[in-house]
PDB file of N, CA, C and O in Angstrom:
ATOM      1  N   UNK A   1     -16.065 -42.684   3.289  1.00  0.00           N
ATOM      2  CA  UNK A   1     -17.590 -42.237   3.382  1.00  0.00           C
ATOM      3  C   UNK A   1     -18.280 -43.428   3.420  1.00  0.00           C
ATOM      4  O   UNK A   1     -17.900 -44.444   2.838  1.00  0.00           O
ATOM      5  N   UNK A   2     -19.526 -43.317   4.247  1.00  0.00           N
ATOM      6  CA  UNK A   2     -20.321 -44.514   4.314  1.00  0.00           C
ATOM      7  C   UNK A   2     -21.375 -44.614   3.412  1.00  0.00           C
ATOM      8  O   UNK A   2     -21.772 -43.597   2.843  1.00  0.00           O
ATOM      9  N   UNK A   3     -21.913 -45.760   3.191  1.00  0.00           N
ATOM     10  CA  UNK A   3     -22.843 -46.081   2.054  1.00  0.00           C
ATOM     11  C   UNK A   3     -23.972 -44.975   2.139  1.00  0.00           C
ATOM     12  O   UNK A   3     -24.309 -44.240   1.211  1.00  0.00           O
ATOM     13  N   UNK A   4     -24.412 -44.989   3.217  1.00  0.00           N
ATOM     14  CA  UNK A   4     -25.485 -44.047   3.403  1.00  0.00           C
ATOM     15  C   UNK A   4     -25.262 -42.544   2.903  1.00  0.00           C
ATOM     16  O   UNK A   4     -26.148 -41.910   2.331  1.00  0.00           O
ATOM     17  N   UNK A   5     -24.045 -42.062   3.165  1.00  0.00           N
ATOM     18  CA  UNK A   5     -23.707 -40.707   2.710  1.00  0.00           C
ATOM     19  C   UNK A   5     -23.445 -40.777   1.241  1.00  0.00           C
ATOM     20  O   UNK A   5     -23.577 -39.714   0.634  1.00  0.00           O
ATOM     21  N   UNK A   6     -23.065 -41.932   0.499  1.00  0.00           N
ATOM     22  CA  UNK A   6     -22.975 -41.876  -0.877  1.00  0.00           C
ATOM     23  C   UNK A   6     -24.375 -42.101  -1.436  1.00  0.00           C
ATOM     24  O   UNK A   6     -24.641 -41.410  -2.420  1.00  0.00           O
ATOM     25  N   UNK A   7     -25.203 -42.827  -1.057  1.00  0.00           N
ATOM     26  CA  UNK A   7     -26.647 -42.920  -1.437  1.00  0.00           C
ATOM     27  C   UNK A   7     -27.229 -41.357  -1.189  1.00  0.00           C
ATOM     28  O   UNK A   7     -27.799 -40.861  -2.161  1.00  0.00           O
ATOM     29  N   UNK A   8     -27.162 -40.792  -0.338  1.00  0.00           N
ATOM     30  CA  UNK A   8     -27.598 -39.376  -0.058  1.00  0.00           C
ATOM     31  C   UNK A   8     -27.302 -38.516  -1.201  1.00  0.00           C
ATOM     32  O   UNK A   8     -28.084 -37.853  -1.882  1.00  0.00           O
ATOM     33  N   UNK A   9     -25.779 -38.667  -1.310  1.00  0.00           N
ATOM     34  CA  UNK A   9     -25.246 -37.799  -2.538  1.00  0.00           C
ATOM     35  C   UNK A   9     -26.007 -38.011  -3.872  1.00  0.00           C
ATOM     36  O   UNK A   9     -26.612 -37.222  -4.599  1.00  0.00           O
ATOM     37  N   UNK A  10     -25.777 -39.318  -3.946  1.00  0.00           N
ATOM     38  CA  UNK A  10     -26.269 -39.680  -5.521  1.00  0.00           C
ATOM     39  C   UNK A  10     -27.770 -39.315  -5.669  1.00  0.00           C
ATOM     40  O   UNK A  10     -28.122 -38.993  -6.804  1.00  0.00           O
ATOM     41  N   UNK A  11     -28.604 -39.320  -4.792  1.00  0.00           N
ATOM     42  CA  UNK A  11     -30.295 -39.038  -4.699  1.00  0.00           C
ATOM     43  C   UNK A  11     -30.204 -37.471  -4.897  1.00  0.00           C
ATOM     44  O   UNK A  11     -31.061 -36.987  -5.637  1.00  0.00           O
ATOM     45  N   UNK A  12     -29.163 -36.514  -4.263  1.00  0.00           N
ATOM     46  CA  UNK A  12     -29.308 -35.292  -4.368  1.00  0.00           C
ATOM     47  C   UNK A  12     -29.034 -34.969  -5.757  1.00  0.00           C
ATOM     48  O   UNK A  12     -29.726 -34.137  -6.344  1.00  0.00           O
ATOM     49  N   UNK A  13     -27.943 -35.654  -6.396  1.00  0.00           N
ATOM     50  CA  UNK A  13     -27.196 -35.186  -7.644  1.00  0.00           C
ATOM     51  C   UNK A  13     -28.468 -35.338  -8.666  1.00  0.00           C
ATOM     52  O   UNK A  13     -28.845 -34.454  -9.435  1.00  0.00           O
ATOM     53  N   UNK A  14     -29.109 -36.761  -8.505  1.00  0.00           N
ATOM     54  CA  UNK A  14     -30.087 -37.196  -9.404  1.00  0.00           C
ATOM     55  C   UNK A  14     -31.441 -35.945  -9.461  1.00  0.00           C
ATOM     56  O   UNK A  14     -32.044 -35.547 -10.457  1.00  0.00           O
ATOM     57  N   UNK A  15     -31.590 -35.612  -8.269  1.00  0.00           N
ATOM     58  CA  UNK A  15     -32.897 -34.598  -7.833  1.00  0.00           C
ATOM     59  C   UNK A  15     -32.592 -33.412  -8.650  1.00  0.00           C
ATOM     60  O   UNK A  15     -33.449 -32.935  -9.395  1.00  0.00           O
ATOM     61  N   UNK A  16     -31.237 -32.843  -8.529  1.00  0.00           N
ATOM     62  CA  UNK A  16     -30.794 -31.445  -8.918  1.00  0.00           C
ATOM     63  C   UNK A  16     -30.725 -31.436 -10.548  1.00  0.00           C
ATOM     64  O   UNK A  16     -31.074 -30.445 -11.190  1.00  0.00           O
ATOM     65  N   UNK A  17     -30.259 -32.590 -11.137  1.00  0.00           N
ATOM     66  CA  UNK A  17     -30.154 -32.784 -12.672  1.00  0.00           C
ATOM     67  C   UNK A  17     -31.480 -33.057 -13.105  1.00  0.00           C
ATOM     68  O   UNK A  17     -31.927 -32.520 -14.118  1.00  0.00           O
ATOM     69  N   UNK A  18     -32.215 -33.934 -12.342  1.00  0.00           N
ATOM     70  CA  UNK A  18     -33.729 -34.088 -12.904  1.00  0.00           C
ATOM     71  C   UNK A  18     -34.546 -32.887 -12.927  1.00  0.00           C
ATOM     72  O   UNK A  18     -35.299 -32.739 -13.889  1.00  0.00           O
ATOM     73  N   UNK A  19     -34.514 -32.099 -12.107  1.00  0.00           N
ATOM     74  CA  UNK A  19     -34.995 -30.642 -11.943  1.00  0.00           C
ATOM     75  C   UNK A  19     -34.517 -29.837 -12.982  1.00  0.00           C
ATOM     76  O   UNK A  19     -35.429 -29.376 -13.668  1.00  0.00           O
ATOM     77  N   UNK A  20     -33.393 -29.516 -13.324  1.00  0.00           N
ATOM     78  CA  UNK A  20     -32.804 -29.063 -14.675  1.00  0.00           C
ATOM     79  C   UNK A  20     -33.276 -29.497 -15.741  1.00  0.00           C
ATOM     80  O   UNK A  20     -33.559 -28.665 -16.604  1.00  0.00           O
ATOM     81  N   UNK A  21     -33.499 -30.887 -15.999  1.00  0.00           N
ATOM     82  CA  UNK A  21     -34.007 -31.227 -17.468  1.00  0.00           C
ATOM     83  C   UNK A  21     -35.311 -31.081 -17.444  1.00  0.00           C
ATOM     84  O   UNK A  21     -35.879 -31.028 -18.535  1.00  0.00           O
ATOM     85  N   UNK A  22     -36.076 -30.986 -16.257  1.00  0.00           N
ATOM     86  CA  UNK A  22     -37.681 -30.841 -16.335  1.00  0.00           C
ATOM     87  C   UNK A  22     -37.847 -29.209 -16.686  1.00  0.00           C
ATOM     88  O   UNK A  22     -38.668 -28.812 -17.513  1.00  0.00           O
ATOM     89  N   UNK A  23     -37.006 -28.374 -15.989  1.00  0.00           N
ATOM     90  CA  UNK A  23     -37.290 -26.746 -16.326  1.00  0.00           C
ATOM     91  C   UNK A  23     -36.976 -26.552 -17.877  1.00  0.00           C
ATOM     92  O   UNK A  23     -37.737 -25.996 -18.669  1.00  0.00           O
ATOM     93  N   UNK A  24     -35.671 -27.126 -18.195  1.00  0.00           N
ATOM     94  CA  UNK A  24     -35.569 -26.962 -19.393  1.00  0.00           C
ATOM     95  C   UNK A  24     -36.426 -27.426 -20.845  1.00  0.00           C
ATOM     96  O   UNK A  24     -36.408 -26.933 -21.973  1.00  0.00           O
ATOM     97  N   UNK A  25     -37.056 -28.415 -20.360  1.00  0.00           N
ATOM     98  CA  UNK A  25     -38.061 -29.324 -21.392  1.00  0.00           C
ATOM     99  C   UNK A  25     -39.212 -28.368 -21.314  1.00  0.00           C
ATOM    100  O   UNK A  25     -39.773 -27.977 -22.338  1.00  0.00           O
ATOM    101  N   UNK A  26     -39.620 -27.936 -19.956  1.00  0.00           N
ATOM    102  CA  UNK A  26     -40.833 -26.927 -19.798  1.00  0.00           C
ATOM    103  C   UNK A  26     -40.422 -25.536 -20.642  1.00  0.00           C
ATOM    104  O   UNK A  26     -41.301 -25.067 -21.365  1.00  0.00           O
ATOM    105  N   UNK A  27     -39.382 -24.990 -20.592  1.00  0.00           N
ATOM    106  CA  UNK A  27     -38.993 -23.655 -21.179  1.00  0.00           C
ATOM    107  C   UNK A  27     -39.159 -23.905 -22.813  1.00  0.00           C
ATOM    108  O   UNK A  27     -39.669 -23.075 -23.566  1.00  0.00           O
ATOM    109  N   UNK A  28     -38.672 -25.111 -23.200  1.00  0.00           N
ATOM    110  CA  UNK A  28     -38.647 -25.449 -24.524  1.00  0.00           C
ATOM    111  C   UNK A  28     -40.239 -25.288 -25.058  1.00  0.00           C
ATOM    112  O   UNK A  28     -40.661 -24.505 -25.910  1.00  0.00           O
ATOM    113  N   UNK A  29     -40.948 -26.245 -24.308  1.00  0.00           N
ATOM    114  CA  UNK A  29     -42.296 -26.332 -24.628  1.00  0.00           C
ATOM    115  C   UNK A  29     -43.125 -24.967 -24.840  1.00  0.00           C
ATOM    116  O   UNK A  29     -43.903 -24.675 -25.748  1.00  0.00           O
ATOM    117  N   UNK A  30     -42.733 -24.253 -23.764  1.00  0.00           N
ATOM    118  CA  UNK A  30     -43.581 -22.829 -23.849  1.00  0.00           C
ATOM    119  C   UNK A  30     -43.004 -22.092 -24.893  1.00  0.00           C
ATOM    120  O   UNK A  30     -43.747 -21.264 -25.420  1.00  0.00           O
ATOM    121  N   UNK A  31     -41.710 -22.204 -25.376  1.00  0.00           N
ATOM    122  CA  UNK A  31     -41.138 -21.467 -26.608  1.00  0.00           C
ATOM    123  C   UNK A  31     -41.987 -21.863 -27.759  1.00  0.00           C
ATOM    124  O   UNK A  31     -42.683 -21.069 -28.392  1.00  0.00           O
ATOM    125  N   UNK A  32     -41.885 -23.207 -28.007  1.00  0.00           N
ATOM    126  CA  UNK A  32     -42.716 -23.703 -29.298  1.00  0.00           C
ATOM    127  C   UNK A  32     -44.069 -23.541 -29.229  1.00  0.00           C
ATOM    128  O   UNK A  32     -44.649 -23.283 -30.283  1.00  0.00           O
ATOM    129  N   UNK A  33     -44.764 -23.646 -28.116  1.00  0.00           N
ATOM    130  CA  UNK A  33     -46.043 -23.127 -28.200  1.00  0.00           C
ATOM    131  C   UNK A  33     -46.393 -21.641 -28.409  1.00  0.00           C
ATOM    132  O   UNK A  33     -47.445 -21.219 -28.889  1.00  0.00           O
ATOM    133  N   UNK A  34     -45.422 -20.966 -28.006  1.00  0.00           N
ATOM    134  CA  UNK A  34     -45.498 -19.237 -28.279  1.00  0.00           C
ATOM    135  C   UNK A  34     -45.656 -19.320 -29.852  1.00  0.00           C
ATOM    136  O   UNK A  34     -46.685 -18.930 -30.402  1.00  0.00           O
ATOM    137  N   UNK A  35     -44.487 -19.895 -30.610  1.00  0.00           N
ATOM    138  CA  UNK A  35     -44.242 -19.868 -32.085  1.00  0.00           C
ATOM    139  C   UNK A  35     -45.579 -20.418 -32.681  1.00  0.00           C
ATOM    140  O   UNK A  35     -45.713 -20.526 -33.899  1.00  0.00           O
TER     141      UNK A  35
END
């Protein structure tokens, strides 16, 4: 694999996991706010 492909894969993985973390945090905040 080329360094560019590895970099693209790393960025995409970080973006996906980062998005999941943000969504879970927002859901937790909404749940606590409702309580």
